[in-house]
C-alpha positions, 0 to 999 in steps of 0.5 A: 542513492537507491534504497529499499524502504518497505513495511510488511504486514502479515495476517492470520488470514488475508483480509479481502481487498475491499477491507484493505481499501476501507482500512486505508481510507479510515484516516484519509487515505485516497487513491486518486492522485493528481487526477489519476489512479495508479494500480498494478497487477502481477500478470505472469510474473510481470508487474504492469502499472496501469493508469486509470481515471478516478471516475472509474475508481469503483470498477477498478477497485472491484477488478483488483478485488477480483484479482486478489480473491484469485490469489493474484498479487495486486497494488494501488498507490495511496496518498494522505493529502492532509499529511503530504505523504503517500506510497504504494500498497501491494497485496500478496494473497498467497502469503497473507501479506501486505507491503507498503512502500513509501514514496521516494520523497518521503520525509527522512530521519533528521539525524540520518537523511539517507533513511526514510522516517517510517514512524508515521507510516508504521503508526498509521497503517498498523492502526488501520490493519490491526482490526483486520487480524494483523499478526505481525509487522516488519520494517526495513530501510536499506540504503 
């Protein structure tokens, strides 16, 4: 069964991409997953996933920061290895919004296994993003 699971974080003013990266890292978020970096930019309405080498992480993050500062939508995969969880952070500069989509294999709600348990992600990311001027949070899990 296909589902759409998303957390949306709306800001008074959009934090810059480097602030977002630092916030995600505060509690163990990493961007090198299986010895690769997975990132995306919206070029002409097309989301093109790019795979990079972790050795190039600083230059990749700088590129994404530059694109985001120019109001280009960008994203990067993140994982919390200690918690065995991860997903994709998408940054929408023109909307002052960040979306987070948990990995498809994320833990489900025990009494309703067709729904992703968003509580862990909501708790973690709300705490990370609150100091950046977080205005509101939305969550959806639609099978």
